[in-house]
C-alpha positions, 0 to 999 in steps of 0.5 A, spaced: 300 246 885 307 249 889 310 243 889 309 243 881 311 250 881 318 249 885 320 243 881 319 247 874 323 253 877 329 248 879 329 245 872 328 252 869 334 254 873 338 248 871 337 248 864 338 256 864 345 255 868 347 249 862 345 254 856 349 259 859 355 255 860 355 253 852 355 261 850 361 263 852 362 271 852 366 275 847 368 280 852 375 281 854 378 278 860 379 284 865 387 286 866 388 291 872 391 297 872 397 295 875 398 288 870 397 294 864 403 298 867 406 292 868 405 290 860 407 298 858 413 297 861 415 290 858 412 293 851 417 300 852 423 296 854 422 291 848 421 297 844 428 300 846 431 294 845 428 293 838 431 300 836 438 299 839 438 292 835 436 296 829 441 301 829 446 296 831 444 293 825 444 299 821 451 301 822 454 294 821 451 294 814 453 301 812 460 299 815 460 293 811 458 297 805 464 302 807 469 296 807 467 292 801 468 299 797 
């Protein structure tokens, strides 16, 4: 009896592991605190660069409009 039970348990474990591999979790990947800070700094620098670029673009368009008048 014990031998049959042991075999059933091992087969159940294998089936459970195989089934778990098929169904991936929708949980987002963990991002450490240090990585979040790096991403925030990079995003902040990116925003500053885009703001500076848009300001320059606005200045150039106003200058072009002034020259055309």
